N, CA, C and O of each residue as an XYZ file, in Angstrom:
644
protein
N      10.661      6.680     40.415
C      10.347      6.477     39.025
C      10.701      5.057     38.629
O      11.792      4.551     38.890
N       9.752      4.463     38.005
C       9.947      3.092     37.559
C      10.311      3.098     36.078
O       9.481      3.351     35.204
N      11.557      2.816     35.841
C      12.007      2.775     34.452
C      11.902      1.354     33.949
O      12.354      0.406     34.592
N      11.320      1.236     32.833
C      11.250     -0.084     32.213
C      12.520     -0.365     31.446
O      13.161      0.522     30.882
N      12.844     -1.611     31.453
C      14.019     -2.011     30.679
C      13.624     -2.098     29.210
O      12.787     -2.914     28.823
N      14.215     -1.278     28.436
C      13.911     -1.288     27.006
C      14.969     -2.090     26.275
O      16.167     -1.970     26.531
N      14.491     -2.903     25.365
C      15.441     -3.676     24.573
C      15.986     -2.802     23.447
O      15.314     -1.871     23.003
N      17.161     -3.087     22.999
C      17.716     -2.275     21.917
C      16.915     -2.482     20.631
O      16.346     -3.546     20.388
N      16.895     -1.461     19.848
C      16.170     -1.538     18.577
C      16.843     -2.554     17.667
O      18.069     -2.644     17.605
N      16.027     -3.304     16.975
C      16.602     -4.275     16.043
C      17.061     -3.557     14.778
O      16.492     -2.549     14.359
N      18.076     -4.102     14.210
C      18.616     -3.526     12.983
C      18.278     -4.457     11.833
O      18.531     -5.660     11.888
N      17.715     -3.886     10.814
C      17.406     -4.672      9.631
C      18.645     -4.736      8.750
O      19.295     -3.722      8.492
N      18.954     -5.914      8.305
C      20.077     -6.081      7.385
C      19.539     -6.728      6.115
O      18.587     -7.507      6.167
N      20.129     -6.418      5.009
C      19.649     -7.017      3.759
C      19.767     -8.543      3.799
O      20.689     -9.092      4.401
N      18.832     -9.201      3.157
C      18.852    -10.666      3.099
C      20.123    -11.155      2.415
O      20.613    -12.244      2.715
N      20.655    -10.356      1.500
C      21.876    -10.715      0.802
C      23.002    -11.013      1.794
O      23.696    -12.023      1.671
N      23.178    -10.118      2.785
C      24.251    -10.298      3.764
C      24.036    -11.551      4.600
O      24.977    -12.304      4.853
N      22.797    -11.775      5.029
C      22.516    -12.953      5.848
C      22.735    -14.244      5.070
O      23.350    -15.180      5.581
N      22.239    -14.300      3.852
C      22.417    -15.508      3.042
C      23.889    -15.739      2.728
O      24.359    -16.876      2.740
N      24.609    -14.672      2.449
C      26.033    -14.795      2.154
C      26.789    -15.310      3.371
O      27.740    -16.079      3.232
N      26.372    -14.889      4.568
C      27.000    -15.396      5.790
C      26.740    -16.878      5.977
O      27.643    -17.632      6.339
N      25.512    -17.294      5.731
C      25.141    -18.694      5.926
C      25.825    -19.596      4.903
O      26.406    -20.620      5.264
N      25.757    -19.221      3.638
C      26.278    -20.076      2.577
C      27.749    -19.863      2.282
O      28.401    -20.733      1.705
N      28.266    -18.735      2.666
C      29.623    -18.352      2.283
C      29.527    -17.447      1.066
O      28.694    -17.666      0.187
N      30.361    -16.451      1.014
C      30.268    -15.451     -0.051
C      30.491    -16.048     -1.438
O      29.811    -15.662     -2.388
N      31.433    -16.982     -1.569
C      31.705    -17.572     -2.880
C      30.513    -18.378     -3.387
O      30.086    -18.219     -4.530
N      29.983    -19.240     -2.531
C      28.843    -20.083     -2.920
C      27.611    -19.228     -3.205
O      26.862    -19.514     -4.138
N      27.399    -18.191     -2.413
C      26.240    -17.324     -2.630
C      26.366    -16.583     -3.961
O      25.382    -16.451     -4.689
N      27.561    -16.100     -4.283
C      27.734    -15.394     -5.555
C      27.546    -16.351     -6.738
O      27.074    -15.934     -7.796
N      27.913    -17.634     -6.572
C      27.658    -18.629     -7.616
C      26.156    -18.827     -7.813
O      25.686    -18.921     -8.947
N      25.404    -18.891     -6.714
C      23.953    -19.053     -6.802
C      23.286    -17.849     -7.457
O      22.349    -18.006     -8.240
N      23.763    -16.656     -7.143
C      23.229    -15.449     -7.766
C      23.515    -15.469     -9.263
O      22.646    -15.143    -10.072
N      24.738    -15.853     -9.627
C      25.114    -15.894    -11.042
C      24.266    -16.904    -11.815
O      23.821    -16.609    -12.924
N      24.038    -18.087    -11.249
C      23.260    -19.103    -11.961
C      21.799    -18.684    -12.071
O      21.145    -18.988    -13.068
N      21.277    -17.988    -11.059
C      19.880    -17.531    -11.154
C      19.740    -16.436    -12.210
O      18.741    -16.401    -12.927
N      20.720    -15.546    -12.317
C      20.698    -14.529    -13.369
C      20.793    -15.191    -14.740
O      20.107    -14.791    -15.680
N      21.642    -16.196    -14.846
C      21.826    -16.900    -16.109
C      20.542    -17.627    -16.529
O      20.188    -17.630    -17.708
N      19.857    -18.233    -15.579
C      18.599    -18.926    -15.888
C      17.542    -17.946    -16.411
O      16.742    -18.301    -17.276
N      17.537    -16.723    -15.891
C      16.563    -15.726    -16.331
C      16.761    -15.314    -17.782
O      15.787    -15.034    -18.481
N      18.017    -15.272    -18.250
C      18.300    -14.815    -19.614
C      18.687    -15.967    -20.548
O      19.134    -15.734    -21.671
N      18.518    -17.196    -20.086
C      18.958    -18.364    -20.860
C      18.313    -18.406    -22.252
O      18.997    -18.694    -23.233
N      17.028    -18.128    -22.349
C      16.346    -18.165    -23.650
C      16.908    -17.109    -24.603
O      16.930    -17.328    -25.814
N      17.356    -15.986    -24.087
C      17.957    -14.955    -24.931
C      19.343    -15.378    -25.418
O      19.779    -14.974    -26.496
N      20.022    -16.184    -24.628
C      21.380    -16.606    -24.987
C      21.355    -17.715    -26.031
O      22.046    -17.616    -27.045
N      20.572    -18.774    -25.805
C      20.600    -19.929    -26.701
C      19.394    -20.019    -27.625
O      19.382    -20.856    -28.528
N      18.391    -19.192    -27.429
C      17.192    -19.246    -28.253
C      16.084    -20.023    -27.544
O      16.350    -20.872    -26.694
N      14.868    -19.723    -27.901
C      13.702    -20.298    -27.230
C      13.621    -21.808    -27.426
O      13.338    -22.547    -26.483
N      13.870    -22.264    -28.653
C      13.758    -23.702    -28.926
C      14.772    -24.499    -28.115
O      14.444    -25.546    -27.557
N      15.995    -24.005    -28.052
C      17.028    -24.726    -27.322
C      16.855    -24.583    -25.811
O      17.174    -25.508    -25.063
N      16.362    -23.457    -25.363
C      16.147    -23.254    -23.929
C      15.090    -24.204    -23.393
O      15.126    -24.576    -22.220
N      14.148    -24.602    -24.244
C      13.113    -25.538    -23.823
C      13.680    -26.942    -23.601
O      13.025    -27.783    -22.986
N      14.890    -27.197    -24.097
C      15.492    -28.531    -23.968
C      16.800    -28.531    -23.196
O      17.398    -29.588    -22.994
N      17.253    -27.355    -22.758
C      18.499    -27.242    -21.993
C      18.306    -26.254    -20.855
O      17.396    -25.425    -20.886
N      19.169    -26.348    -19.850
C      19.138    -25.361    -18.765
C      20.470    -25.375    -18.013
O      21.054    -26.436    -17.793
N      20.944    -24.191    -17.623
C      22.163    -24.136    -16.811
C      21.840    -24.632    -15.401
O      20.844    -24.217    -14.809
N      22.689    -25.529    -14.857
C      22.376    -26.071    -13.536
C      23.372    -25.669    -12.457
O      23.001    -25.566    -11.288
N      24.623    -25.440    -12.824
C      25.570    -25.018    -11.789
C      26.822    -24.420    -12.411
O      27.148    -24.644    -13.576
N      27.500    -23.656    -11.583
C      28.815    -23.123    -11.930
C      29.745    -23.605    -10.836
O      29.557    -23.283     -9.663
N      30.747    -24.377    -11.222
C      31.652    -24.954    -10.234
C      33.076    -24.503    -10.510
O      33.468    -24.289    -11.657
N      33.834    -24.366     -9.446
C      35.240    -23.981     -9.555
C      36.061    -25.198     -9.967
O      35.889    -26.290     -9.426
N      36.942    -24.997    -10.915
C      37.904    -26.015    -11.313
C      39.268    -25.336    -11.270
O      39.753    -24.828    -12.281
N      39.874    -25.335    -10.102
C      41.092    -24.560     -9.891
C      40.717    -23.099     -9.758
O      39.906    -22.739     -8.905
N      41.303    -22.253    -10.598
C      40.965    -20.827    -10.540
C      40.039    -20.402    -11.680
O      39.834    -19.209    -11.903
N      39.475    -21.383    -12.405
C      38.529    -21.081    -13.475
C      37.166    -21.682    -13.143
O      37.060    -22.611    -12.342
N      36.134    -21.139    -13.766
C      34.772    -21.630    -13.554
C      34.362    -22.567    -14.676
O      34.783    -22.409    -15.822
N      33.540    -23.538    -14.332
C      32.997    -24.488    -15.290
C      31.472    -24.439    -15.195
O      30.908    -24.636    -14.119
N      30.814    -24.180    -16.307
C      29.356    -24.128    -16.359
C      28.833    -25.500    -16.748
O      29.244    -26.058    -17.765
N      27.924    -26.050    -15.939
C      27.287    -27.320    -16.254
C      25.887    -27.036    -16.763
O      25.122    -26.297    -16.143
N      25.560    -27.639    -17.914
C      24.265    -27.436    -18.551
C      23.566    -28.782    -18.662
O      24.137    -29.740    -19.183
N      22.335    -28.859    -18.174
C      21.537    -30.075    -18.304
C      20.873    -30.060    -19.677
O      20.334    -29.039    -20.106
N      20.917    -31.198    -20.359
C      20.287    -31.344    -21.670
C      19.359    -32.546    -21.626
O      19.605    -33.494    -20.880
N      18.302    -32.516    -22.415
C      17.358    -33.623    -22.378
C      17.679    -34.732    -23.374
O      17.027    -35.776    -23.373
N      18.685    -34.510    -24.226
C      19.054    -35.518    -25.226
C      20.519    -35.312    -25.602
O      20.991    -34.175    -25.611
N      21.253    -36.388    -25.914
C      22.671    -36.238    -26.280
C      22.909    -35.321    -27.486
O      23.969    -34.703    -27.581
N      21.956    -35.225    -28.395
C      22.124    -34.332    -29.552
C      22.211    -32.883    -29.097
O      22.947    -32.091    -29.686
N      21.462    -32.528    -28.047
C      21.531    -31.169    -27.500
C      22.921    -30.908    -26.920
O      23.423    -29.785    -26.962
N      23.529    -31.958    -26.382
C      24.885    -31.840    -25.849
C      25.860    -31.442    -26.952
O      26.738    -30.603    -26.750
N      25.694    -32.050    -28.109
C      26.544    -31.716    -29.247
C      26.304    -30.272    -29.691
O      27.249    -29.559    -30.028
N      25.067    -29.850    -29.690
C      24.733    -28.475    -30.073
C      25.366    -27.471    -29.109
O      25.877    -26.433    -29.530
N      25.329    -27.788    -27.815
C      25.964    -26.915    -26.811
C      27.468    -26.823    -27.080
O      28.061    -25.752    -26.955
N      28.078    -27.950    -27.450
C      29.505    -27.939    -27.763
C      29.809    -26.975    -28.903
O      30.818    -26.270    -28.868
N      28.939    -26.939    -29.918
C      29.137    -26.017    -31.046
C      28.995    -24.567    -30.604
O      29.665    -23.688    -31.146
N      28.137    -24.308    -29.632
C      27.840    -22.943    -29.198
C      28.641    -22.492    -27.975
O      28.419    -21.389    -27.477
N      29.561    -23.316    -27.484
C      30.193    -23.027    -26.186
C      30.902    -21.683    -26.143
O      30.848    -21.008    -25.115
N      31.559    -21.269    -27.211
C      32.236    -19.970    -27.185
C      31.232    -18.819    -27.118
O      31.439    -17.843    -26.397
N      30.144    -18.946    -27.876
C      29.096    -17.915    -27.830
C      28.443    -17.877    -26.453
O      28.130    -16.802    -25.942
N      28.237    -19.042    -25.855
C      27.630    -19.111    -24.521
C      28.544    -18.456    -23.491
O      28.077    -17.699    -22.639
N      29.837    -18.742    -23.562
C      30.787    -18.143    -22.621
C      30.791    -16.618    -22.733
O      30.784    -15.918    -21.721
N      30.803    -16.112    -23.956
C      30.801    -14.657    -24.166
C      29.510    -14.031    -23.644
O      29.533    -12.982    -23.001
N      28.381    -14.688    -23.930
C      27.089    -14.164    -23.483
C      26.971    -14.199    -21.963
O      26.370    -13.303    -21.371
N      27.537    -15.222    -21.326
C      27.504    -15.306    -19.858
C      28.262    -14.139    -19.240
O      27.837    -13.582    -18.228
N      29.376    -13.775    -19.847
C      30.127    -12.629    -19.335
C      29.376    -11.332    -19.604
O      29.252    -10.480    -18.724
N      28.873    -11.190    -20.835
C      28.215     -9.952    -21.224
C      26.908     -9.726    -20.463
O      26.652     -8.619    -19.990
N      26.083    -10.763    -20.340
C      24.756    -10.616    -19.734
C      24.757    -10.745    -18.220
O      23.965    -10.086    -17.547
N      25.649    -11.597    -17.660
C      25.599    -11.898    -16.220
C      26.901    -11.606    -15.489
O      26.997    -11.858    -14.288
N      27.906    -11.079    -16.186
C      29.207    -10.776    -15.598
C      29.830    -11.989    -14.903
O      30.450    -11.849    -13.849
N      29.670    -13.166    -15.483
C      30.311    -14.377    -14.951
C      31.715    -14.406    -15.523
O      31.906    -14.587    -16.725
N      32.695    -14.224    -14.648
C      34.081    -14.102    -15.077
C      34.784    -15.447    -15.040
O      34.357    -16.365    -14.340
N      35.844    -15.552    -15.786
C      36.721    -16.723    -15.883
C      35.952    -18.022    -16.123
O      36.270    -19.066    -15.553
N      34.938    -17.931    -16.978
C      34.192    -19.123    -17.378
C      34.940    -19.723    -18.559
O      34.877    -19.203    -19.673
N      35.643    -20.814    -18.312
C      36.490    -21.408    -19.328
C      35.858    -22.658    -19.922
O      35.932    -22.878    -21.131
N      35.242    -23.469    -19.088
C      34.704    -24.744    -19.555
C      33.179    -24.718    -19.546
O      32.553    -24.125    -18.668
N      32.605    -25.371    -20.538
C      31.154    -25.568    -20.605
C      30.941    -27.065    -20.774
O      31.358    -27.650    -21.774
N      30.304    -27.667    -19.815
C      30.069    -29.119    -19.837
C      28.579    -29.393    -19.835
O      27.784    -28.558    -19.405
N      28.207    -30.563    -20.316
C      26.796    -30.936    -20.346
C      26.564    -32.229    -19.585
O      27.463    -33.059    -19.448
N      25.351    -32.382    -19.097
C      24.898    -33.608    -18.449
C      23.522    -33.936    -19.006
O      22.641    -33.078    -19.036
N      23.337    -35.171    -19.446
C      22.024    -35.574    -19.935
C      21.131    -35.796    -18.725
O      21.471    -36.547    -17.811
N      19.986    -35.132    -18.737
C      19.073    -35.180    -17.599
C      17.642    -35.156    -18.131
O      17.254    -34.231    -18.844
N      16.880    -36.156    -17.789
C      15.500    -36.242    -18.254
C      14.703    -35.023    -17.796
O      14.795    -34.609    -16.641
N      13.931    -34.461    -18.700
C      13.079    -33.323    -18.356
C      13.795    -31.991    -18.283
O      13.219    -31.017    -17.799
N      15.030    -31.916    -18.748
C      15.780    -30.658    -18.707
C      15.124    -29.636    -19.626
O      14.522    -29.992    -20.639
N      15.243    -28.400    -19.272
C      14.737    -27.323    -20.108
C      13.991    -26.292    -19.290
O      13.395    -26.607    -18.260
N      14.029    -25.073    -19.754
C      13.317    -23.976    -19.116
C      12.155    -23.632    -20.024
O      12.345    -23.151    -21.141
N      10.974    -23.878    -19.547
C       9.781    -23.619    -20.346
C       9.520    -22.121    -20.394
O       9.598    -21.428    -19.380
N       9.215    -21.645    -21.564
C       8.975    -20.219    -21.776
C       7.622    -19.811    -21.214
O       6.646    -20.555    -21.309
N       7.576    -18.633    -20.634
C       6.321    -18.104    -20.109
C       5.491    -17.474    -21.223
O       4.267    -17.385    -21.127
N       6.178    -17.035    -22.286
C       5.470    -16.447    -23.415
C       4.952    -17.574    -24.307
O       5.587    -18.619    -24.452
N       3.804    -17.337    -24.889
C       3.325    -18.311    -25.856
C       3.913    -17.947    -27.212
O       3.947    -16.777    -27.593
N       4.367    -18.944    -27.924
C       4.978    -18.726    -29.229
C       4.057    -19.261    -30.307
O       3.412    -20.297    -30.149
N       4.014    -18.534    -31.391
C       3.154    -18.910    -32.494
C       3.977    -19.691    -33.503
O       5.069    -19.274    -33.889
N       3.444    -20.818    -33.923
C       4.093    -21.590    -34.971
C       3.346    -21.283    -36.263
O       2.153    -21.554    -36.398
N       4.075    -20.717    -37.193
C       3.460    -20.361    -38.473
C       3.106    -21.646    -39.216
O       3.817    -22.646    -39.120
N       2.014    -21.609    -39.947
C       1.622    -22.789    -40.718
C       2.561    -23.022    -41.889
O       2.927    -24.163    -42.174
N       2.944    -21.981    -42.551
C       3.777    -22.120    -43.738
C       4.684    -20.906    -43.855
O       4.319    -19.803    -43.449
N       5.868    -21.119    -44.411
C       6.755    -19.991    -44.677
C       6.726    -19.726    -46.176
O       6.295    -20.573    -46.958
N       7.181    -18.560    -46.562
C       7.087    -18.170    -47.970
C       8.092    -18.933    -48.828
O       9.104    -19.435    -48.339
N       7.785    -19.003    -50.101
C       8.662    -19.669    -51.058
C      10.006    -18.952    -51.134
O      11.042    -19.599    -51.288
N      10.002    -17.628    -51.029
C      11.260    -16.878    -51.087
C      12.168    -17.222    -49.909
O      13.389    -17.269    -50.061
N      11.572    -17.468    -48.721
C      12.379    -17.883    -47.576
C      12.987    -19.266    -47.812
O      14.146    -19.506    -47.474
N      12.201    -20.168    -48.390
C      12.719    -21.509    -48.703
C      13.843    -21.434    -49.730
O      14.833    -22.156    -49.615
N      13.701    -20.561    -50.739
C      14.754    -20.393    -51.747
C      16.032    -19.847    -51.111
O      17.138    -20.265    -51.453
N      15.858    -18.902    -50.177
C      17.021    -18.326    -49.492
C      17.766    -19.397    -48.705
O      18.996    -19.434    -48.707
N      17.016    -20.268    -48.031
C      17.633    -21.366    -47.275
C      18.355    -22.317    -48.230
O      19.461    -22.768    -47.933
N      17.743    -22.622    -49.367
C      18.363    -23.515    -50.350
C      19.658    -22.911    -50.888
O      20.638    -23.628    -51.088
N      19.670    -21.607    -51.122
C      20.891    -20.949    -51.596
C      22.006    -20.997    -50.559
O      23.182    -21.117    -50.904
N      21.622    -20.900    -49.272
C      22.628    -20.983    -48.207
C      23.291    -22.360    -48.172
O      24.426    -22.496    -47.717
N      22.585    -23.368    -48.651
C      23.070    -24.749    -48.560
C      23.702    -25.255    -49.852
O      23.925    -26.458    -49.993
N      23.993    -24.367    -50.794
C      24.581    -24.786    -52.068
C      25.907    -25.500    -51.906
O      26.226    -26.390    -52.694
N      26.683    -25.130    -50.904
C      28.021    -25.711    -50.741
C      28.003    -27.111    -50.122
O      29.017    -27.807    -50.161
N      26.886    -27.531    -49.560
C      26.791    -28.859    -48.953
C      26.581    -29.874    -50.069
O      25.613    -29.768    -50.822
N      27.473    -30.859    -50.190
C      27.427    -31.829    -51.282
C      26.569    -33.052    -50.959
O      25.900    -33.585    -51.844
N      26.581    -33.499    -49.714
C      25.830    -34.689    -49.322
C      24.338    -34.380    -49.338
O      23.875    -33.514    -48.596
N      23.569    -35.098    -50.199
C      22.140    -34.812    -50.367
C      21.342    -35.065    -49.094
O      20.441    -34.295    -48.760
N      21.669    -36.145    -48.379
C      20.944    -36.474    -47.155
C      21.163    -35.401    -46.101
O      20.222    -34.954    -45.444
N      22.413    -34.995    -45.949
C      22.741    -33.946    -44.990
C      22.087    -32.625    -45.383
O      21.542    -31.915    -44.537
N      22.146    -32.303    -46.677
C      21.549    -31.057    -47.160
C      20.044    -31.039    -46.869
O      19.506    -30.020    -46.439
N      19.373    -32.160    -47.104
C      17.936    -32.238    -46.856
C      17.624    -32.080    -45.366
O      16.668    -31.399    -44.996
N      18.436    -32.714    -44.515
C      18.229    -32.621    -43.068
C      18.429    -31.190    -42.578
O      17.653    -30.700    -41.758
N      19.461    -30.523    -43.077
C      19.724    -29.139    -42.682
C      18.597    -28.231    -43.178
O      18.140    -27.344    -42.457
N      18.151    -28.464    -44.429
C      17.070    -27.668    -44.998
C      15.795    -27.806    -44.162
O      15.158    -26.807    -43.827
N      15.426    -29.044    -43.826
C      14.216    -29.277    -43.028
C      14.323    -28.631    -41.651
O      13.358    -28.052    -41.153
N      15.495    -28.733    -41.041
C      15.694    -28.135    -39.717
C      15.592    -26.615    -39.784
O      14.985    -25.991    -38.914
N      16.183    -26.027    -40.810
C      16.153    -24.561    -40.946
C      14.731    -24.065    -41.227
O      14.320    -23.036    -40.690
N      13.980    -24.785    -42.062
C      12.597    -24.402    -42.356
C      11.750    -24.513    -41.092
O      10.921    -23.645    -40.821
N      11.956    -25.581    -40.319
C      11.220    -25.737    -39.056
C      11.552    -24.596    -38.106
O      10.680    -24.101    -37.391
N      12.813    -24.181    -38.100
C      13.227    -23.071    -37.241
C      12.549    -21.771    -37.674
O      12.144    -20.976    -36.826
N      12.422    -21.551    -38.967
C      11.765    -20.344    -39.475
C      10.268    -20.351    -39.162
O       9.666    -19.292    -38.987
N       9.673    -21.527    -39.092
C       8.249    -21.626    -38.762
C       7.983    -21.249    -37.309
O       6.901    -20.771    -36.968
N       8.977    -21.470    -36.460
C       8.822    -21.219    -35.034
C       9.174    -19.770    -34.766
O      10.355    -19.438    -34.656
N       8.194    -18.907    -34.658
C       8.430    -17.465    -34.531
C       7.929    -16.949    -33.203
O       7.050    -17.550    -32.585
N       8.487    -15.830    -32.762
C       8.036    -15.163    -31.533
C       6.712    -14.469    -31.751
O       6.178    -13.854    -30.828
């Protein structure tokens, strides 16, 4: 009897295990976290801001994580600074990114995650909405600042899903 030499059956392993072996488990989990964060970025910061910002990396700084966000203009960097606590909470809630203590920005030309959905820009908002915005701004004393905030808020209301 002529027995053929049979090779052992190959075992399929999940790509997750192979990639984690190649990159290292820590680095691979960072890549998974940043990809999850990129998917929900527009839900975290809003569509308008997501078009001008994007999370680019999560790096270890001792035993805490630091999120780096690319912005297309220094003003967006300031806006991220105002929202950093909300961003940190949302990163934990939506993507289970733990020990995220620092949020840093880098100005990078062309930064932003373009939305796949088309958004409708309303031609005009109602007078009652404008009055509501004006009432919200009663406490602002500087006329120039009040006008800038009013215009920005009205533009934001025009940009609807």
